[in-house]
N, C-alpha and C positions, 0 to 999 in steps of 0.2 A: 289374217282376217278370220280364219276358222276359230281361233282362240277368242277373239272379240265376240263373235256370234255365240259361242258356247257360254261365255260369261254373261252376256245379255240374256240369253235364254234361261240360264240357271237362276239368275236373280229374278227374272220375270216369274218363273215357276215358284220360287220361294215367296215372293210377294203375293202371288195369287193364292197359294196355300194358306198363308197367314190371314188374308182377307176372308177366305172361305171359313177358316176355323173361327175367327172372331165373329163373323156373321151368325154362324150356327150357334156359337156359345151364347150370344145375346138373345136368341129366340128359343133355345132349348135348354131348360134347366138341367136336364140329364146329360148334356154333352160333356165329354171328357174335358177336364180342366188342365190341359197341357201347359197353359200359361202359369198356373200355380206351381206346377212341377219345375218349370224353368226358373221361376223366381226363387224357389227353395234351393235349387242347384246353384244358381248364381250367388245367393247369399252365403251358402255354406262354403263355396269355393273361395270367395273373398275373405270370409272369416278365417278359413284355414291358412290363408296367406297373411293374416293379421292386418287386413285392409278393411276399412269401414264400408259396409254394404249400404247401398242406397235404400230408401224406403218409399212406400206409397207409389205415386205416379212415376217417380224417377226409377224405381225398381222395375216397374212394368215396362217403361220405355227402354231401359237398358236390356231387359230380357228379350223384348221384341226385336230390338236392333241386333242383338247377338244371334237370335234365331234366324233372322233374315240373312245375316252375313254367313253363318255356318251352313245353312241350307243352300244358299246361293253358291257357295264354293263347292259343296258336295254335288249339287245338280249340274254345275258347270263341268265337273269332271266327267259326267256321263256324256255330255256333248263333245268333249275332247277325245273320246274314245273312238271316234269315227262313225260314219253314217250306217255302216253295215249293221243290221239288226238293232238299230238304235232304240226301238220300242221295247224289244226284249230286254236290252241292257237297262233301260229305264225302269221297267217293271220289276226286274230282279233287284236293282239297287233300292227301289222304293219300298 
């Protein structure tokens, strides 16, 4: 049960972070464009493997999905480390 809670919490945090980033990005022209960095990284990675990279909205969706999955797994690991000093662990990992 501890693992399930950690996974749910990790993915909830990843989704919340992406919602926050997307909201700020839409209202602030000077916000960091992490989405573009992710799109470039995904395109280059797929091209280096001789795979066709998605474009347009498909590239955006693939990057967003990859970001949520990777951050969800990363944040879940924090929750699996135990309750002791959980906020300190989270702050250090973040």
